[in-house]
N, C-alpha and C positions, 0 to 999 in steps of 0.2 A: 213407485220406485223413484230414486233420485240419483243424480249424477254427481260423483265426487269431483269437484271443480279442479281443473289443472290451472294453477296460478301462472300468470305471465308477468313476472316482475321486471322492472328495468334491470338491465344487465349491470349490476353494481357489484364490483369485486369485494366491497366491504361486507356485503351480506352473503356473499358466496359461501363463506365458511360456516354460515348459520342456516343454509338452505336445508329443507327437509328432504335430503337425498334418499333417505330410507323409506320415506312415505310420500312419493311424488304424486300418487293418485292417478297414475297413467302407466301405459306400457309402450314399448316399441312395436311397430305394426307388422311383426313377422310371426304372428301366432295368436294365441288366446290364453287367457288366465281365468280360472275358476277359483273362487275363495269359498271353501266349504266350512260348515260347522263340524268340528271333529267328532262331536257326540252323535249327530244325526246323518252326517255326510250329505247335508242339504246345501245347495248353492245359495249363498247370501250376498255374493258380489261377483261381478264378471266384467271382463274387458275383451271384446271381440273385434279383431281387425277387419273381419269380412261380414258385412250385414247379411249376406245371403245364407249364412249359417242359421240365423234366426228364422229366415223364411223356410228353410228346409226342416229344422228340428225344433223350432219354437224357442222362446226366450229361456235360457238356462236358469234364471232366477227362480228359486223356490223348488227346483227339481232336485231329486236325489241322484247320487252318482250312478245308480242302477239304470236310470232312464235317460240321463242327460246326453245330448248329442247322439241320439238314436242308440243308446245303450253301448256306445263305443268303449266306455270305461267300466262296464259292469264287472269284468273279470278282475279289476284292480281293487275291489272293495276290501278283501282280506288284508292286502298289503297296506292300504290306506288306514284301516282300523288299527293295525299294529305299529304304525309309524310313531316313533318316540319324539318328544319335544326337542326342538333345535337340531333335527336331523333332516337329511334329504335322501331321496331314493329315486333311481332311474327305473321307470315302469315299462320301458321297452318302446317299440314302435307300434302305433295303432292307426288304423285307417278310419277316417271320418267320411264315410259315404264316398261321393264323387270328388271330395276335396283333398284326397290323397293321404299318404302316410305321414304321420306326425310323430316326432320324438316327444315322449311324455316324461316329465319329472314332477315329483311331489316334494313339498317342503312343509315341515311342521314348525310354526313360529307362534309362541304364545297361545292364544285362543283361536288361531286360524290354521287351516289346512289349505295350502296353496297348491293347485295343480296347474302346471303350464304346459302347453302343447305348442311346439315349434313347427312351423311350416317346413316342408321338405326343401332341400337345396339341390339343384340340378347337379348330377354327377357325384353326389356324396357317397362315401364308402358305406357299405352295408353294415360293417361292424368294426370294432377296434382291432380285430385280428388282421384286417386288411392293411392296417398301418404298422403292424408289428415289425416288419423288416426294417423300416426307417428307425424305429425306436431301438432295435437291436444294434444297428450300425452306430447310433449315438452312444449307447452303453459301452460298446467295444472301444469307441474312440476315446472316451473320457478316461479309460484305464491308462492311456499312454500320455495323458496331459499332466504336466508338472505344476502349473501355476493357476491361480484363480483367473488371471487375465486370459490365459488360453482356454479355460473352461467357458468363459463368457463368449469369446469369439466363436467357439465351436457351437454353443447353444444358439447364437444369432443365426448362423448358417443353417442349422437344422430346422429351426422354427420357420424361417422364411421358405425353406424347401417344402415343408409340410403345408403351410397356409397359402403360399403364393402372394403374400403382401409385397408391395413395392420396396418397403424398407423395414428392417427389424433392428431395434436398438436394445442394448442392455444398459440399464440405468441404475446407478448406485447412489444411495442416500448418504450424506455425511451426518455428523452429530447434530447439525442445526437443520436437518431435513432439506437442505439444498441437494439437488440431484446432479450427477455428472454422467455423461454418456461414455462408458468404458469400452464398449464393443459395438460394432455396426456391420450389417450386411444389407446391400441394396442393389437395385438394378439401374440406378441413375435417374429414375423418373422424379424422385424427390431429392432435395438437397441433403448433403451429409451433415449430421450433427455430432460427429465423432469428436470427443474431447470438450464439447461445449458443456457449460453448467446451466442449470435452470433453478430459479429461486423457489424457496419453500412455498410461497403463495400460489405457485402453479398447481400444487396438490395439497389442499388444506388438510388439517388434522383429521376431520371426520371422514374425508375421502380415504386417507391412509388407513383408518380403522376398518373401512369396508374392504380394502385390499387385503388386510390380514384375514378377514372373515371369508371372503370369496376369492379363490386363487385365480379365477379367469373372469374377465369382463369383456363384452363385445358391443361395439356401437357400429352397426352395419352401414348407416347412412347419416351423415351429419346434418342432412336436411329433412329428416323424417318428420312426419306429423304424428304426434303422440295420440294414443287411443285411451280415452278416459275410462277409469273404473266406474261401473254403475252398480249401485247397491239397492236392495229392496227397502221398502219404507220402514220395516221393523228395525233396520240397522242404520237409519239415516243419521242418528246422533252418536253413533259409535266412533271411537277414535280412528284416525286414518290407519289403513292397513299397512303393516310393515312388509315391504317387498324386497328386503335386503338380499335374501338368497336367490331371487329370481333372475335368470339371465335376460328376460324380456323387460325387466324394470326400466322405466324411462329415466333419463339422466338429466342433469342440470342444464338449463338453457345457456348458462354461462359457459359450461364446458363445450357445448355444441358450437357456440360462437368461437371459442378458443380453437377448436378443430378447424373451422372454416378459415380463421385467420392464418392458421398454420398451413393451409392448402391441402388438408387431408379430408377425403370423403368418408373414410372408414378407419376404425382403429380397434385393436384388441390388446389387452394387457394380461400378462401372466405374472403373478406375485412370486417373489423370491424371499423366503423367510429363513432367518438364522436364529435357531433356538427360540422360536415363537415370535420374534420381532422382525419387522419389515426391513430387509436388507436392501432390496431394490425391485426393479420390474424388468420383464421382457416386454418391450413396447413395440407393437406392430402398427404400421401406417400404410394406407393405400390412397392413391389420388382419387380413385373412383369408389363409389359405394361397393361394399363387398360383404357377402354373408360367409360365415365359416360354420360348417356342419358340426353337430354335436360330437361325433366321434373324433373329428380332427381336433376340436377344442379339448377333448378328454386326453388325447395323445400329447397335446401341448402342455396340459396341466401335469401329466405324468413326467414329461421332460423337465418341467419347472421344479417338480419335487426332487427329481434326481439331482438337478443342478444345485438346488438349495442344500441338499445333504452334502454334496461334494464341496461346495463353498465352505460350509460349516466345518467339515473334516479338515480341509486344507488350512483354513485360518486357525483352527484349534491346534493343528500339528505345528504350525509356524509359531504360535504363541507358546506351546509347550517347549519347543526347542529354545526359544528365546529365554523363557523362564529358567531352564536348566543352565543356560550360559550365565544368566545374571546370578543364579544361586552359587555357581562356582566362584564368581567374583566376590560375592558376599562372604563366602567361607574364607577366602584369602584375607579380607578385611577383618573379619572377626578373629582370625588366628593372630593377627598383629595386635588387635585391641586387647584380647584376653590375656596376652602375655606381657603386658606393659602396665606399669603403675599409672602413668598418665595416658589413659586409653583414648582420650579425645585427640591428643597430639599424635598418637599412633595411627589414628584413623587417617590423618593427612600425610603420613609418611609414604603411603603408596598412592601417589596422586593419580597414576594411570588407572588403577582399579576404582578409585573413588569416582572419577569422571565416567568411566565405562559403566558403572552400576546403573546410571540413568541416561546414558548416551548424551552426556552434556559436554560443553566446552569449558566450563568453569565451575568452581564450587567454593563455598565459604563455610567455615566453622566458627560460630559465635558462641562462646562459652565463658562464663565467669568474667564478663566484661572484656574479654580478648577476642580479636577477630583474626583468623588465619585464612589467607586467600590462596587458591590454587587455580592455575590455568587462566583463562580469559574471563575477568570479573570486573565489576565496578570497583572503584577504590574503597578503602576502608570506611571513610565517613559516609559514603553513599550506601554501603551495605548496612551500616549501623542505623541509618535513617530508614532504610527498608525494613529492618527488623522492628523498629519502633512502630512503623505503619502496620506491619503484619500483626503485632501484638495487640494493637488497638482495634483490629477488625474482629467481627463476630463470625467465626468459622465453625462449621460442623466437623468435629474430629480434630486430629492433630496434624493434618496435612493440608497445605494450600498449594494450588498450582494454577498457572495461567499461561497461555501462549501469547497474550497481548497485554503485558504489564503496563506499557505507557498509556494505554487507553483506559486502564483502571486506576492508575496512580500517576498523576501528571509529572512529578519530579523524575520518574523513570525515563522520561523523554531524553534526558541528558546522557543516558548511557544505553539507549536502545540498541546501538550497534553490537554490544556485547551481552545484553541481558533483556531482550524483548520477551523472553520466556523465563519464568522462575518456578521451581518446584522446591518447597520448603517443608521440613518436618520440625515440630517443636519437641525438644527432648527434656523439657522440665516444666512442671506445673507451677514452679515458684519463680524461677529466673527466666530472663529473656535469652534462652539458649536454643539455637537453631542450627541445623545443617541445611544449607541452601545450594541448589544446583542452578546453573544458568545456561540458557541457549541464546545464541545471537539472532539478530534480525535476519530473516530470509526474504529478500525482495523478490517477488514472483509476479508473473502476469497470469491472470485468470481470464479465460474466454467464456463469456456468457452467451447463451442463446437469446440475444436481444438485451437491451438495457434493463437490468432488474429494478432500477430506481423508479419510484412512483412520483410523477409530477402533479402538483396540486393545480388543476386547471379551473376549479370551481364547478366542473361538470361531473355527472355520475361517472364513476370509473367503469371502463369496459375492458374485456380481455385485450392484452397487447397485440398489436398487429405486426410487429417486427420480430423476426427470429434470426436476423443477421448476427454474425459473430460480433460481440462488443467486448473490448478488452478493458480490464481493470487492473491497475498496478496495486498490489497489496504491500503495504509497508508497516513497520513497527510490530511485526508478528514473527514469532519463531515457528519452528516445526512443532506440531502439537505433541503434548505428552499423552501417552497411551496407558492402558491399564497395567501393562508390564512395568512401565516406568514408576507408576504410582505404587504398585504393590511392592516393588523392590525397595523403594524408599521407606514404606511403612514397615517392611520386615526388618530393615536396618534399624529403624527407630525402636522396634520391639527388642531387638538384640541389645541396643545401647541401654535401654531401660533395664533389661535383665542384668547387664553388667553393673549398672549403677546400684541396683537392689542387692546384688551379690556382694559388692564392695561395702554397701551400707550394713549388710548383715555381718560381714567380717569385722567392720568397725564397731558395731554394737557388741559383738562377742568380745572384742578386745577391750572395749570400755567396761563391760561387765567384769572381765578379769581384772582390769586395773582397779575397779571399785572395790572388789574383794581384797586385792592386795593392799589398797590404801587403808581399808578398815583394819586389816591385820597389822599393818604398819602403825596405825594409830594406837591400837591396843598394845603393841609392843613398846612404842615410845612412851605411852602412859605408864606402863609397868616399869620400864627402865628408869624413866625420869623420877618416878615415885621412889624407887629403891635406891637411887643415887643421891637423893637429897641428904639423907642422914650421914653417909660417909663423908661428904664434902663439909658438912657442918662440924663433924668430928675433927676433920683435918684442921679447919679454922680454929675450933675451940682448943684443941691440944697444942696447936702452934702458939696460940696466945698464952696458954699456961706455961709452955716451955720458955717463952720470952720473959714472962713475969718471974719465974723461979730461977732461971739461969742467965738472964740477960746481962748481968754484970760480968759473968765469966766468958762471954762470947766476944770474939774479936770482930772487927768490922766486916770481914768477908762472911763470917758465919751469920752475923746479923742480917746482911744483905740476902743471904740464902733463905733465911727464915721469912723475911719480908716477901720474897718472891713466892715462897710456898703459900703464904696467907693470901696474897693477891691473886695467884692462879686459882686457888681453891674457891675464893669468893667469886671470881669470874666464871668458873665452871659451875658453881652453884646457881648463879644468875641465869646461865644458859639452860640449866636443868629446869629451873622455875619457869622460864619462858616456854620451853618445850612442853612442860606439863600443862601450862595454860593453853597452848595451841591445841594440844590433843583434847583437852577438856571442851574446847569450843565446838568440836565436831561430835562430842558425845553427850553434852549436857542438854537438858530439856529447856526449851524457851518458854518464858512466862511473860507474855506481852500485856502491858498496861498502858493507859494514857499517861504520858509523862511530860514534864515541863523541861524542854530542851535548854532554855536559857539558864535555869537554876542548875542543871547538871553541868553545863560548861563552866559556870562561875565556881561551882564547888571543886571541879577538877583543877581549875586554874589556881585556886588558893592552895590546894594540896601540893601543887608543884612549885610553891614559892621558894623552897630550898634549892631547887635546881637553877634558879637565876638570881640567887642572893647576891646583892651588890651590883647588879646590872640594871640599867634603865631601859625598860621595854615599854613601848607604847602599844597598849592593847585596844583593839576595836572589836567590841562584842555587842551587836545590836540585839533587839528583841527577837527571839526565835520562836517558832510555833510549837504547839504540843503535838506529839506523835504517838503512835501506838507501837511500842517496841519493848524489848527486854531491857530493863534499866541497868542490870549488872553488865551485860554485854556492851551496851552503848557507852557506859562509863569507860570501859577498856578502850573503845574506839577513840573517844575524845582524849583519853590519857596518852595513847600512843601518838596521835596526830599533834597534840599540843606539845608533848615532850620532844618530838622530833623538831618542831618549829623552834623551840628554845635551844636545842642542841646545835642545830645547823645555822643559827644566827649568832653563835658565840663570838665570832670574830668580826661581826658587823656593827659599826657604830650607828647610832640612831635606829635601833631595831624597832620594826613595826610588825606585829602579828595580828592578822585580821581574821575574824570568824564571820562567815556570811551565809546567806540563804536566799533561794528563789524557788518558785513553783513551776511545774509543767502541768500538762493535762492529767498526768497519772501519778506524779510523785513529788515529794519534797527533796530539793537538792541542797546539801550543806557543803561548805568548803572551809579549809584553813589555808591562809595565804601568808607567806613570810618573805622578807627581803634578804634572805641568807645566801649561802653559797650556791644554791640551786643544783641542777644536774643536767646532763646532756640527754636530749629527747631521743637520741638513738638507742638509749638503754631503758626507755620507759617501760618496756614490757617485762623487765626483770624486777621492777620495784616491789610488786606484791607477791613475789615468790619466797619460799622458805630459804633462809641463809643467803639471800641475794643482797649484796652490799655494793653501792656505787662509790664508797669512800673507804680508804684504808682504815683498819682498826686503830692504828696509831694516831690518826687524825681525829676521828670521832668514835667514841665507844659505842657498843651495842652488839647484839647477837644476830641481827638480820631476820628476826622473827616477828617484830612488832607489826609491820605493814601486812605480813601474811595473815596475822590474827585479824587485823582490820578487814581484809578482804573476805575472810571466812565468815566473820560475824555479819557483815553487810549482805553477803550472798545468802546466808540463812534467813535474813529478813526479806529476801526477794529483791534486793537493791543491786546497785552497780558501784564500782570504784574506778577512778582513773586519776591521772595526774598530769600537770603541765609544769615545765620548768625551763630555766635558762641559766647556764653557768655564770655565776657571779652576780646574777640579778635576783634570783629567788625561786620559790616553788609554790605550787598551789595544788592541794589534794582535795578531791571531791568524793562524796559518797551520797547515795540516795536512799530514802525510805519511802516505799510505795504507800499510797493512801490506804490500800488494803494489803496488809503484809501477810506473810506465811512462811513456814519453815521450808526452805528450798533445797535442803540437802539432797 
């Protein structure tokens, strides 16, 4: 047989979190443990605190449960055989010869069956029924308690009454696993720790995991000598035995030193769970060593379970009430938003509700480049800088929140007094649009149980020796955001997105309706324009015949009337021709070919010679690239642009008309520039609309359709049109042809 060695490492807090606390290889000296093979119920490992048991009954190694310890456990065989993995079972009280009655528990873990026998405690109750009156008083008292704080205070009193410890604390964890003492009951032997905080390192993560698994843990003497587990030779190379569920499991030497530094000779803890997660502990301390009998521990565990349920119920009820209140606020905000065209502006019209939704002191709405502030906020440039920082961060989901913004983003230090905390929701996947809530800095004093800071002394770290109250002033932090705050913000975001989508659907339906109307209008204008061409030509033709046949008999007034009829009919005919051309641009099929833009411009310019006959125009036409486009349509574009340049430079001496070109990464850009009368940029948006004129018809002839045709043609090629101008200086008209064009109707 071989002994599983109990390691004696240096007390180093850095390794404390990695200690094998589940497999210590030893037990506390208040009983014995037998590790059985579940298939044969033969002992393969044992730890006995009293050597005389071996003298009396022989070494248990290799014995079956029927004969071990003088057949004390023979009656337990059926229960042990039926025990399921990862379960425990109380096997009752059994007498081991002259060594007294022992409380017997069995645990099934993996490939091991652990039987632990606890030595008797003087004066221990015979059963849990003996403790029922105390449990009943506690259950009656909690019905009259309104708050979680009162529950904890009641539990501290009841647990100390049951166990007789010098001090009982209720210890609650925060989100960073620091603990705070929220309730205390003591007899004055040990100092008070009420309201003190203890750092996360006092209870490492693996220890917290064990607290979730085992609701009660007892260390009866901080100076105990551990009893090693001894295994038979056949199991010498097996992995260390997992003693997690065992009450007698030996604990970390670091923790024992921690207890001694705290001045406690014994401790017991009862876990408090909320929905499966560790909420806190009931922590009991005694100056002298102290054993707690099994039935008393069971009663404490029962009280801990009741307290856990009550804490869960009261906190859940408080959350439900708060959620209902926030939902009512949200309904008010949505009512305002849904009934307003500018729903984002409507969101800010009820400032009180907007701030109450997340219990904030200030809020900002950033949308479409605008920033609207409400309540106590950073100024607009600071908010816009914050939005840029938020956009650049990689966040999970559409919500960002922190209660220590200056520590995460240094520029926030400038406005920590009003915005140490920020909760932000993104309301657009395309634009930097956010709703942000702010909470101010809350300067507070935190009392720690000793200085939580670790000093680098160059020596191995050991458990701290001071538990005197140590004050820390916390700055540049706000009150923390809770789940209710975050959920209220996310629900508002969902509502805003729904409103945006609904308005987008309404806009899409309206656009579809407009598209149908436009197509019907195009068809109508094509039909009317086509049908009107002949009557206007007849009017002009017959008027000219009348002039030829009766001109000598007409007086001056009648001749003027006839001239007006011809002029008006010709003008109307031109308008009809332009309308017909415009409607055809939206109906005709595009035939794109590679074409020489320089040759096209020169050809159009020569065909316009008659329009500037007798005028001196300086033309600047460089070499232009070949493009893929419809030649007929592009001819009409150049014809309109060059004709306009000729027309609007009519009164300009030293006329210069320049055709130009440059390239971007995606398109060819062409322009026509003149030094004519120009236009006012305030009206630039009207230029490419149908019948939109910036000059009176008496000054410059035209129908107001030419540039609309240009815009339609270029749009069908997938390009863009725009213009620049200055009154009395000139105008410059641009259009683009993408490298890969397509019909964009």
